[in-house]
C-alpha positions as CSV (number, residue, x, y, z in Angstrom):
1,M,53.9,-8.4,-19.8
2,D,51.9,-10.2,-17.1
3,L,50.6,-13.7,-17.1
4,K,47.1,-12.7,-18.2
5,S,48.4,-10.8,-21.2
6,N,50.6,-13.7,-22.2
7,F,47.6,-16.0,-22.0
8,F,45.6,-13.9,-24.4
9,V,48.5,-13.6,-26.9
10,F,48.9,-17.3,-26.8
11,I,45.2,-17.9,-27.5
12,L,45.4,-15.4,-30.4
13,V,48.4,-17.1,-32.0
14,I,46.6,-20.5,-31.7
15,L,43.5,-19.1,-33.4
16,L,45.5,-17.5,-36.2
17,F,47.4,-20.8,-36.7
18,L,44.1,-22.8,-37.0
19,F,42.7,-20.3,-39.4
20,V,45.7,-20.4,-41.8
21,T,46.1,-24.2,-41.7
22,N,42.4,-25.2,-41.8
23,T,40.8,-22.8,-44.2
24,N,38.9,-25.8,-45.7
25,V,36.7,-25.7,-42.6
26,Y,35.0,-22.6,-44.0
27,D,34.3,-24.2,-47.4
28,I,31.3,-26.0,-46.0
29,I,29.5,-22.7,-45.5
30,P,27.1,-22.5,-48.6
31,T,27.0,-19.4,-50.6
32,K,23.8,-18.1,-52.0
33,N,23.0,-19.5,-55.4
34,K,22.6,-16.6,-57.9
35,G,20.9,-18.7,-60.5
36,C,19.2,-22.0,-61.0
37,E,21.9,-24.7,-61.7
38,C,21.1,-27.6,-64.0
39,E,21.9,-30.1,-61.2
40,K,19.2,-28.8,-59.0
41,M,16.5,-30.2,-61.3
42,E,17.6,-33.7,-60.2
43,Y,16.7,-32.8,-56.6
44,C,13.1,-32.1,-57.6
45,F,12.3,-35.5,-59.1
46,F,9.7,-37.4,-57.1
47,S,11.9,-40.5,-57.2
48,N,14.6,-38.5,-55.3
49,I,12.2,-37.1,-52.6
50,I,12.4,-39.0,-49.4
51,S,9.0,-38.0,-48.0
52,M,6.2,-35.9,-49.4
53,D,5.1,-35.2,-45.9
54,K,8.2,-33.1,-45.3
55,L,7.3,-30.7,-48.1
56,S,5.3,-28.1,-46.2
57,K,4.8,-25.4,-48.9
58,T,2.2,-25.3,-51.6
59,K,3.2,-27.8,-54.3
60,I,3.8,-27.4,-58.0
61,F,3.8,-30.7,-59.8
62,V,5.4,-30.8,-63.2
63,H,4.5,-33.8,-65.4
64,I,7.4,-34.7,-67.7
65,D,7.5,-37.4,-70.4
66,N,11.0,-38.8,-69.8
67,K,13.3,-38.2,-66.8
68,S,16.4,-39.2,-68.7
69,N,15.8,-37.1,-71.8
70,V,14.3,-33.7,-71.0
71,L,14.2,-31.4,-74.0
72,G,16.3,-28.3,-74.0
73,L,13.1,-26.1,-74.2
74,S,11.4,-28.1,-71.4
75,Q,14.6,-27.7,-69.3
76,L,14.5,-24.0,-69.9
77,C,10.9,-23.8,-68.7
78,I,11.5,-26.0,-65.6
79,E,14.6,-24.0,-64.6
80,S,12.7,-20.7,-64.9
81,L,10.0,-22.1,-62.7
82,M,12.6,-23.2,-60.1
83,K,14.4,-19.8,-60.3
84,Y,11.4,-17.7,-59.6
85,C,9.1,-20.0,-57.5
86,S,11.3,-22.5,-55.5
87,S,11.5,-20.1,-52.5
88,K,7.7,-20.0,-52.1
89,Y,6.6,-23.4,-53.5
90,D,7.8,-27.0,-53.3
91,I,8.4,-28.2,-56.9
92,V,8.0,-31.9,-57.7
93,L,8.9,-33.3,-61.1
94,Y,7.2,-36.6,-61.9
95,T,6.8,-39.1,-64.8
96,N,4.1,-41.7,-65.6
97,Q,6.2,-44.3,-63.8
98,D,5.9,-42.3,-60.5
99,V,2.1,-42.1,-60.5
100,A,1.4,-45.2,-58.5
101,R,3.7,-44.2,-55.6
102,L,2.7,-40.5,-55.8
103,I,-1.0,-41.3,-55.4
104,D,-0.4,-44.3,-53.1
105,E,-3.9,-45.8,-53.3
106,E,-4.0,-49.6,-53.6
107,D,-7.7,-49.6,-54.6
108,D,-7.2,-47.2,-57.6
109,D,-6.7,-49.6,-60.5
110,L,-6.0,-46.8,-63.0
111,C,-3.2,-45.3,-61.0
112,N,-1.6,-48.7,-60.4
113,I,-1.4,-49.8,-64.1
114,K,1.8,-51.8,-64.4
115,N,2.3,-51.7,-68.1
116,I,1.9,-48.0,-68.8
117,D,4.0,-48.3,-72.0
118,L,1.1,-50.3,-73.5
119,L,-1.0,-47.2,-73.5
120,S,-0.8,-44.8,-76.5
121,G,-2.6,-42.1,-78.4
122,Q,-5.8,-40.8,-76.9
123,D,-5.9,-43.6,-74.3
124,L,-2.6,-42.4,-72.9
125,K,-3.6,-38.8,-72.9
126,Q,-6.9,-39.5,-71.0
127,W,-5.0,-41.6,-68.5
128,E,-2.4,-38.9,-67.9
129,E,-5.2,-36.3,-67.5
130,Y,-6.9,-38.5,-65.0
131,C,-3.7,-38.9,-63.0
132,K,-3.1,-35.1,-63.0
133,F,-6.5,-34.5,-61.5
134,K,-5.9,-37.3,-58.9
135,V,-2.6,-35.6,-57.9
136,L,-4.3,-32.2,-57.7
137,H,-7.2,-33.6,-55.6
138,K,-4.8,-35.3,-53.1
139,Y,-2.2,-32.6,-52.7
140,G,-3.7,-29.4,-54.0
141,G,-1.5,-26.7,-55.5
142,V,-0.6,-26.8,-59.2
143,V,-0.2,-29.6,-61.8
144,M,1.3,-28.5,-65.1
145,K,3.3,-29.5,-68.2
146,P,6.8,-28.0,-68.7
147,Y,5.3,-25.7,-71.4
148,F,5.5,-22.4,-69.4
149,L,8.5,-20.1,-69.4
150,F,8.5,-18.0,-66.2
151,S,9.7,-14.4,-65.8
152,S,8.4,-13.9,-62.2
153,C,6.7,-15.7,-59.4
154,P,2.9,-15.5,-59.5
155,G,0.9,-14.2,-56.6
156,Y,-0.4,-16.5,-53.9
157,R,-4.0,-16.5,-55.1
158,E,-2.8,-17.5,-58.6
159,F,-1.3,-20.8,-57.5
160,S,-3.4,-21.3,-54.3
161,P,-6.9,-20.6,-55.6
162,P,-10.0,-21.2,-53.5
163,K,-11.4,-23.6,-56.2
164,L,-10.3,-25.3,-59.4
165,K,-8.7,-23.1,-62.0
166,I,-7.7,-24.0,-65.5
167,C,-6.0,-22.3,-68.5
168,H,-7.4,-20.5,-71.6
169,V,-5.0,-20.9,-74.5
170,N,-4.7,-20.0,-78.1
171,N,-6.6,-22.5,-80.2
172,E,-3.8,-23.7,-82.4
173,G,-4.5,-27.3,-83.0
174,V,-5.9,-27.8,-79.5
175,S,-9.6,-28.2,-80.3
176,V,-11.9,-28.6,-83.3
177,S,-13.8,-25.6,-81.9
178,N,-13.8,-22.4,-84.1
179,Q,-13.1,-20.3,-81.0
180,L,-9.8,-18.4,-81.0
181,I,-9.2,-19.0,-77.3
182,I,-10.5,-22.1,-75.6
183,P,-10.5,-23.5,-72.1
184,T,-8.3,-26.5,-71.4
185,S,-7.2,-28.6,-68.4
186,C,-4.3,-30.2,-70.4
187,Y,-1.5,-27.7,-69.6
188,M,-1.9,-26.1,-66.1
189,I,-4.5,-26.6,-63.4
190,A,-4.6,-25.4,-59.8
191,A,-6.9,-26.1,-56.9
192,P,-7.0,-26.6,-53.1
193,K,-6.6,-30.0,-51.6
194,N,-9.8,-32.2,-51.8
195,D,-11.6,-29.6,-54.0
196,A,-15.2,-30.7,-54.8
197,T,-15.0,-29.6,-58.5
198,T,-11.7,-31.4,-58.9
199,K,-13.3,-34.6,-57.6
200,I,-16.1,-34.3,-60.2
201,Y,-13.5,-34.3,-62.9
202,V,-11.6,-37.2,-61.4
203,E,-14.8,-39.3,-61.5
204,Y,-15.6,-38.1,-65.0
205,L,-12.1,-38.9,-66.3
206,S,-12.2,-42.3,-64.6
207,K,-15.3,-43.2,-66.5
208,M,-13.7,-42.0,-69.7
209,C,-10.7,-44.2,-69.1
210,Q,-12.5,-47.3,-67.9
211,N,-15.1,-47.2,-70.8
212,N,-12.4,-46.6,-73.5
213,Y,-14.1,-43.4,-74.7
214,T,-12.2,-41.5,-77.3
215,S,-11.9,-37.8,-78.0
216,D,-15.1,-38.2,-80.1
217,A,-17.0,-38.4,-76.8
218,K,-16.6,-34.6,-76.5
219,H,-19.1,-34.2,-79.2
220,F,-21.7,-35.9,-77.1
221,D,-20.6,-35.3,-73.5
222,K,-21.4,-31.9,-72.1
223,T,-18.8,-32.1,-69.4
224,F,-16.2,-30.7,-71.7
225,E,-18.3,-27.6,-72.3
226,K,-18.5,-26.9,-68.6
227,L,-14.8,-26.0,-68.7
228,H,-16.0,-22.6,-69.9
229,Y,-17.6,-22.0,-66.5
230,L,-14.5,-22.7,-64.4
231,D,-12.1,-20.1,-63.1
232,H,-9.0,-19.6,-65.2
233,F,-5.7,-17.9,-65.3
234,S,-6.0,-14.7,-67.2
235,E,-4.8,-14.9,-70.8
236,Q,-2.4,-12.0,-70.2
237,S,-0.8,-13.5,-67.2
238,V,0.2,-16.7,-69.0
239,G,1.3,-14.9,-72.3
240,V,-1.6,-16.1,-74.5
241,V,-2.2,-12.5,-75.4
242,D,0.0,-9.4,-75.3
243,I,-0.5,-6.1,-73.5
244,N,-3.1,-5.1,-76.1
245,K,-4.9,-8.4,-75.8
246,K,-3.7,-9.5,-79.2
247,L,-3.3,-13.2,-79.7
248,V,0.3,-14.5,-79.3
249,H,0.7,-17.3,-81.8
250,L,3.4,-19.9,-81.8
251,E,5.1,-18.3,-84.8
252,N,5.3,-15.0,-82.9
253,I,7.5,-16.4,-80.1
254,L,9.8,-18.1,-82.6
255,T,10.8,-14.8,-84.3
256,N,12.9,-11.9,-83.0
257,K,10.1,-9.4,-83.2
258,P,9.5,-8.0,-79.7
259,I,6.2,-8.7,-77.9
260,T,5.1,-6.4,-75.1
261,M,3.4,-8.3,-72.3
262,S,1.0,-7.0,-69.7
263,S,2.3,-6.0,-66.3
264,T,0.4,-8.9,-64.8
265,N,2.2,-11.4,-67.0
266,F,4.3,-14.0,-65.1
267,C,4.9,-16.7,-67.7
268,L,4.8,-17.5,-71.5
269,F,2.9,-20.4,-72.8
270,I,4.8,-22.5,-75.4
271,N,2.6,-25.0,-77.2
272,M,5.1,-27.9,-77.5
273,D,2.5,-30.3,-78.6
274,L,2.0,-28.1,-81.7
275,L,5.8,-27.8,-82.1
276,R,5.9,-31.6,-82.4
277,K,3.2,-31.6,-85.1
278,R,4.7,-28.9,-87.2
279,R,7.8,-30.4,-88.9
280,H,9.1,-27.1,-90.1
281,H,9.5,-26.1,-86.4
282,G,10.9,-29.4,-85.3
283,W,14.5,-28.0,-85.2
284,I,13.5,-26.0,-82.0
285,L,12.9,-29.2,-80.1
286,N,16.4,-30.5,-81.1
287,M,18.2,-27.5,-79.6
288,S,19.9,-27.6,-76.2
289,K,19.1,-25.0,-73.5
290,Q,22.3,-23.1,-74.2
291,Q,21.6,-23.0,-77.9
292,L,18.2,-21.6,-77.3
293,L,19.6,-18.9,-75.1
294,E,22.1,-17.9,-77.7
295,T,19.3,-17.1,-80.3
296,S,17.5,-13.8,-80.6
297,M,14.0,-15.4,-80.6
298,V,11.3,-14.1,-78.3
299,I,11.6,-17.3,-76.3
300,S,15.2,-16.7,-75.5
301,N,14.8,-13.0,-74.8
302,Y,12.0,-13.8,-72.5
303,A,14.1,-16.3,-70.6
304,K,16.9,-13.8,-70.2
305,M,14.6,-11.1,-68.7
């Protein structure tokens, strides 16, 4: 064997030795995550994001009540959003305590309220609504509550509309209106950055907050009625109605009776505000994510699609 051959054999032996004795080197290579892990939620909280400027994709903001105590049902909704949408959208979870830094406008007294815990009832709801529209106007994208269980990622125009878009939902304790389906901006809104219509609602809600108006103002103020004229997510796409356009009530998704959704459907609306009001359904809110998945309810079957 000549010198050249001996050299190659020597190199091969060295490489084999390094491979056998240092296999931990290869452990740093990440494997593709097959599903959304619970720990990943923590990465999406605004308080853990170093710079919003580094988030280059269209943003989905999810407003949650309490970072340290996310309900099992809310967790299921958030993780479904992350599972299907995180590759196309930047997902940001925020609480009321994050609003001042998220908006970052020193001259906005409403967003810089120091004692948010002093707000309650309708005053708190109006303030949160104002902040949601401020976030949407500044960043564009989507602002939503964790009340939507996703089964697929919506198309680009759904979450990146050319102008303000709201939801139409089943009127189960949402409004005093006698309409079966009503427009609302409480649960999910989408718009481009610096949208003109969004700005109008920011100004309107600012006046509502600063003048201490209550929900009774809706009987006298025509701005609420103008929600009917705004673009909206189709009722079938958000699971408010089924494939036959039949209303999907809260009771329906808590049973094990199958519901056939439209081919355009990408999520299921869960009215958690109504769940909190109905004591006989309160047990749902006390269940963990795993407990929910182990049931045969429509909610759990939808989550496992």
